[in-house]
C-alpha positions as CSV (number, residue, x, y, z in Angstrom):
1,M,-33.4,64.4,-30.3
2,D,-31.0,63.0,-27.8
3,T,-30.6,64.8,-24.5
4,C,-27.3,66.4,-23.5
5,I,-28.1,67.4,-20.0
6,V,-29.1,65.2,-17.0
7,S,-30.3,66.2,-13.5
8,P,-28.4,65.6,-10.3
9,A,-31.1,63.1,-9.2
10,W,-30.5,61.1,-12.4
11,L,-26.8,60.9,-11.7
12,A,-27.3,60.1,-8.0
13,E,-29.5,57.1,-8.9
14,R,-26.7,55.7,-11.2
15,L,-23.6,56.7,-9.3
16,S,-22.8,53.1,-8.3
17,D,-23.0,51.9,-11.9
18,P,-19.4,51.1,-13.1
19,N,-20.3,52.2,-16.6
20,I,-21.0,55.8,-15.4
21,K,-17.8,57.9,-15.5
22,V,-18.0,61.3,-13.8
23,I,-15.7,64.0,-15.0
24,D,-14.8,67.3,-13.2
25,G,-14.4,69.6,-16.1
26,T,-13.6,72.8,-14.1
27,W,-11.2,75.3,-15.7
28,Y,-10.4,78.7,-14.3
29,H,-9.4,81.7,-16.5
30,P,-6.0,82.8,-15.4
31,V,-7.1,86.5,-15.4
32,G,-10.7,86.4,-14.5
33,H,-10.3,83.7,-11.8
34,A,-6.8,84.5,-10.5
35,G,-5.8,82.4,-7.6
36,K,-8.3,79.6,-8.3
37,D,-6.9,76.1,-9.1
38,A,-9.1,73.3,-10.4
39,L,-6.7,70.6,-9.2
40,T,-6.5,71.8,-5.7
41,E,-10.3,72.1,-5.4
42,H,-10.8,68.7,-7.0
43,L,-8.4,67.0,-4.5
44,A,-10.3,68.7,-1.6
45,S,-13.8,67.7,-2.7
46,R,-15.5,66.0,-5.6
47,I,-18.6,64.0,-6.6
48,P,-17.8,60.4,-5.6
49,G,-15.7,58.7,-8.3
50,A,-15.1,61.8,-10.3
51,K,-11.8,62.4,-12.1
52,L,-10.4,65.7,-13.3
53,F,-10.1,66.5,-17.0
54,E,-7.5,69.2,-17.4
55,L,-8.4,71.3,-20.4
56,D,-5.0,72.9,-20.5
57,G,-3.3,69.6,-20.2
58,V,-5.3,67.5,-22.6
59,A,-4.6,69.8,-25.4
60,D,-2.4,70.7,-28.4
61,L,0.5,72.0,-26.3
62,T,2.3,73.4,-29.4
63,H,-0.5,76.0,-30.1
64,S,-0.1,79.6,-29.1
65,V,-3.6,79.5,-27.6
66,P,-4.4,77.4,-24.5
67,H,-6.6,74.3,-24.3
68,M,-6.8,73.8,-28.1
69,L,-8.1,70.4,-29.1
70,P,-5.6,67.6,-28.7
71,G,-4.5,65.1,-31.4
72,D,-5.9,61.6,-31.6
73,A,-3.1,60.0,-29.7
74,V,-3.3,62.5,-26.9
75,F,-7.1,62.1,-26.5
76,S,-6.8,58.3,-26.7
77,A,-4.1,58.2,-24.0
78,T,-6.2,60.4,-21.8
79,M,-9.2,58.1,-22.1
80,D,-7.0,55.3,-21.0
81,A,-5.9,57.3,-18.0
82,L,-9.5,58.1,-17.0
83,G,-10.7,54.6,-17.6
84,I,-13.2,55.7,-20.2
85,T,-14.3,53.4,-23.1
86,A,-16.7,53.6,-25.9
87,D,-19.3,51.9,-23.7
88,S,-19.0,54.4,-20.8
89,T,-21.6,57.0,-20.1
90,V,-19.7,60.2,-19.3
91,V,-21.2,62.9,-17.1
92,V,-19.3,66.2,-16.9
93,Y,-19.7,68.9,-14.3
94,D,-17.9,72.1,-13.3
95,R,-17.8,74.2,-10.1
96,F,-19.3,77.4,-11.3
97,S,-22.7,78.8,-10.3
98,S,-23.8,78.4,-13.9
99,L,-22.5,76.4,-16.9
100,Y,-19.0,77.5,-17.9
101,S,-16.2,75.0,-18.7
102,S,-18.1,71.6,-18.6
103,P,-19.7,72.2,-22.1
104,R,-16.1,72.5,-23.5
105,V,-15.4,69.0,-22.2
106,W,-18.7,67.8,-23.6
107,W,-18.0,69.2,-27.0
108,T,-14.4,67.7,-27.0
109,F,-15.8,64.2,-26.4
110,K,-18.3,64.7,-29.1
111,V,-15.6,65.8,-31.6
112,F,-13.8,62.5,-30.9
113,G,-16.9,60.5,-31.5
114,H,-18.1,59.5,-28.0
115,K,-21.7,58.6,-28.2
116,S,-22.8,59.1,-24.6
117,V,-21.5,62.2,-22.9
118,L,-23.8,64.4,-20.8
119,V,-23.5,67.7,-18.8
120,L,-24.8,67.8,-15.3
121,E,-27.7,70.2,-15.0
122,G,-27.0,73.0,-12.6
123,V,-23.4,71.7,-12.4
124,L,-21.8,71.2,-8.9
125,P,-23.8,73.8,-6.9
126,A,-27.1,72.1,-7.9
127,W,-25.7,68.7,-6.7
128,Q,-24.6,70.3,-3.4
129,G,-27.8,72.2,-3.0
130,L,-29.7,68.9,-2.9
131,G,-27.5,67.7,-0.1
132,L,-26.1,64.9,-2.3
133,E,-22.9,63.0,-1.3
134,M,-19.5,64.6,-1.8
135,D,-16.2,62.8,-1.5
136,N,-13.9,64.9,0.8
137,S,-11.4,62.1,1.3
138,S,-7.8,62.6,0.4
139,I,-6.5,61.1,-2.9
140,S,-3.3,59.2,-2.9
141,Q,-0.4,60.6,-4.9
142,E,-0.6,57.8,-7.4
143,E,-4.3,58.6,-8.0
144,V,-3.5,62.2,-8.3
145,L,-1.0,61.5,-11.1
146,I,-3.5,59.4,-13.0
147,Q,-6.4,61.8,-12.6
148,S,-4.7,65.0,-13.4
149,R,-1.1,66.0,-14.2
150,Q,-0.4,62.6,-15.7
151,Q,-2.9,63.6,-18.4
152,S,-0.4,66.2,-19.5
153,A,2.4,63.8,-19.4
154,A,0.4,61.2,-21.3
155,A,-0.4,63.9,-23.9
156,M,3.2,64.6,-24.6
157,L,4.3,61.0,-24.6
158,A,1.4,59.6,-26.5
159,G,2.8,60.9,-29.8
160,R,6.0,58.8,-29.5
161,T,6.1,55.7,-31.5
162,D,9.3,54.1,-30.1
163,G,11.5,54.1,-27.0
164,P,10.7,53.3,-23.4
165,H,8.2,56.2,-23.0
166,Q,5.7,54.9,-25.5
167,V,2.2,55.2,-24.2
168,P,0.0,52.8,-26.1
169,A,-3.7,53.5,-26.0
170,A,-6.2,50.6,-25.5
171,A,-8.5,52.2,-28.1
172,H,-8.0,54.8,-30.9
173,W,-10.2,57.8,-30.7
174,P,-9.9,59.7,-34.1
175,R,-11.8,62.9,-34.6
176,A,-15.2,61.8,-35.8
177,L,-16.9,65.1,-36.6
178,N,-16.1,68.0,-38.9
179,T,-16.7,70.4,-36.1
180,V,-13.5,72.3,-35.8
181,R,-12.8,75.5,-37.7
182,T,-9.5,77.2,-38.3
183,K,-8.6,80.9,-38.9
184,E,-8.1,80.0,-42.6
185,A,-11.6,78.6,-42.8
186,L,-13.1,81.7,-41.2
187,L,-11.1,84.1,-43.3
188,S,-12.5,82.4,-46.4
189,N,-16.0,82.5,-44.9
190,I,-15.9,86.3,-44.7
191,G,-16.3,86.3,-48.5
192,S,-18.5,83.3,-49.0
193,A,-20.8,83.7,-45.9
194,A,-21.5,80.0,-46.2
195,E,-21.5,79.7,-42.4
196,L,-22.9,82.0,-39.7
197,V,-20.3,82.8,-37.0
198,V,-21.8,83.5,-33.6
199,D,-19.6,85.0,-31.0
200,A,-20.2,84.1,-27.3
201,R,-18.3,87.1,-25.8
202,S,-19.9,90.0,-24.1
203,L,-21.4,92.8,-26.2
204,G,-18.6,95.2,-25.0
205,R,-15.8,92.9,-26.2
206,F,-17.7,92.1,-29.4
207,K,-18.1,95.8,-30.2
208,G,-14.5,96.5,-29.3
209,V,-15.2,99.0,-26.5
210,D,-14.0,96.6,-23.8
211,A,-10.5,95.3,-23.7
212,E,-9.8,91.6,-24.1
213,P,-8.6,89.7,-21.0
214,W,-5.9,88.0,-23.1
215,P,-3.0,90.5,-23.2
216,G,-2.0,92.2,-26.5
217,L,-5.1,91.4,-28.6
218,A,-6.9,93.6,-30.9
219,C,-10.5,94.6,-29.9
220,G,-13.6,93.9,-31.9
221,H,-14.9,90.9,-33.8
222,I,-14.6,88.7,-36.9
223,P,-16.3,90.6,-39.8
224,G,-19.8,89.4,-40.4
225,S,-20.2,87.6,-37.1
226,K,-23.2,87.8,-34.8
227,N,-23.2,88.3,-31.0
228,V,-25.0,85.9,-28.6
229,P,-23.2,86.4,-25.2
230,F,-23.1,83.0,-23.5
231,Q,-24.9,84.4,-20.4
232,A,-27.9,85.1,-22.7
233,V,-28.6,81.4,-23.2
234,Q,-28.5,80.6,-19.5
235,S,-31.2,80.7,-16.8
236,G,-29.8,80.3,-13.3
237,P,-27.4,77.4,-13.2
238,G,-28.7,75.8,-16.5
239,L,-29.8,76.6,-20.0
240,K,-33.0,78.4,-20.9
241,P,-35.9,76.3,-22.4
242,A,-35.6,75.6,-26.1
243,T,-38.3,78.0,-27.1
244,E,-36.5,80.8,-25.3
245,L,-33.1,79.8,-26.8
246,R,-34.5,79.9,-30.3
247,Q,-35.7,83.5,-29.6
248,V,-32.3,84.5,-28.2
249,F,-30.6,83.4,-31.4
250,A,-33.4,85.0,-33.5
251,D,-32.9,88.3,-31.8
252,A,-29.2,88.1,-32.9
253,G,-30.2,87.4,-36.5
254,V,-29.8,83.6,-36.4
255,D,-32.8,81.4,-37.3
256,L,-31.9,78.0,-35.8
257,E,-34.8,76.3,-37.6
258,K,-33.5,77.5,-41.0
259,D,-29.8,78.1,-40.5
260,G,-28.9,75.9,-37.5
261,S,-26.6,73.7,-39.6
262,R,-24.7,76.8,-40.8
263,V,-23.8,78.1,-37.3
264,V,-20.2,78.2,-36.1
265,A,-19.5,79.2,-32.5
266,S,-16.6,81.4,-31.5
267,C,-15.6,83.2,-28.3
268,G,-12.4,84.3,-26.5
269,S,-10.5,81.0,-26.6
270,G,-12.9,78.3,-27.6
271,L,-14.4,77.7,-24.2
272,T,-17.7,79.6,-23.8
273,A,-18.4,79.0,-27.5
274,C,-19.2,75.5,-26.4
275,I,-22.0,76.8,-24.2
276,L,-23.6,78.1,-27.4
277,A,-22.9,74.7,-29.0
278,L,-24.7,73.0,-26.1
279,A,-27.6,75.4,-26.4
280,V,-27.9,74.8,-30.2
281,H,-27.8,71.0,-29.6
282,S,-30.6,71.3,-27.0
283,C,-32.7,72.9,-29.7
284,T,-31.7,71.0,-32.9
285,G,-29.8,67.9,-31.8
286,Q,-26.8,69.1,-34.0
287,I,-23.2,69.3,-32.9
288,I,-22.1,72.6,-34.4
289,P,-18.5,73.6,-35.3
290,V,-16.4,75.8,-33.0
291,Y,-13.6,78.0,-34.1
292,D,-11.0,76.5,-31.7
293,G,-8.6,79.4,-31.6
294,S,-11.4,82.0,-31.4
295,F,-10.5,85.6,-30.7
296,A,-7.4,84.7,-28.7
297,E,-5.9,83.7,-32.0
298,W,-7.8,85.9,-34.5
299,G,-7.0,89.0,-32.5
300,Q,-3.3,88.6,-32.5
301,P,-1.9,91.7,-34.3
302,A,0.9,89.8,-35.9
303,L,-1.6,87.7,-37.9
304,G,-3.1,90.8,-39.5
305,L,-6.6,89.4,-39.7
306,P,-9.5,91.7,-40.4
307,V,-11.4,93.0,-37.3
308,E,-14.6,94.9,-37.1
309,K,-15.8,97.3,-34.4
310,S,-19.4,98.3,-34.1
């Protein structure tokens, strides 16, 4: 199966290759990481050549849940802004002590059909721990616009087909994989059980004994879903070995050898579900679906969707 994770040494040896595109995929939860800002940190220090991928900017800005997958035009315009083509090898990292937001960027690129996108093993702390080069130079205002906030602008303008603000994309990136699930699909699945929904949230949130960090949500889980907290698939700054990962899923009632193709990942807002997606891919080579809205959508009381507590 193809690898999805590369070491800092692998990237360091290839950093001067113009075909290598390094992406800072850091995203901070507005509640859990209050006061942290990915753009500010990126501007202060980054792996040389890295550009910031803003998950809340390169998104469906009309959705009630943040950082939902963007449309084709938005993603295509963003690839232009980042200088990424189908021939690029994309390496994504984030700034946490273990994998957190970079797998969401990896999964997004996979959904849109990019063939060569990788996650940096150990993310940024591993790179720094080896004493590898960091770029602490200031970035010009023009570069800042291209690398970050302009992605949001490009996202909003890319959908326009006429007028002076049209943003034509050099290449069209349509969604290439059937790897996005909606609340309607998961509601239907409660009866059919055709797919196995695996929830990456903590056990307390899954059982409904701990409150959700997103305000106003119900507590509990989608009926019939299984719980594999995303921390359970991690070891230090990376993933556990494949044999241990298979056991983690088996302990939750999911046999990846038999049912790996039926797994759908969910979480709070579609972010840590992608850590489970990365873990499954490292075991099976499959890109599994993610419920994009996850519990930030499902748990909205106004929707009246069924919720279990146990």
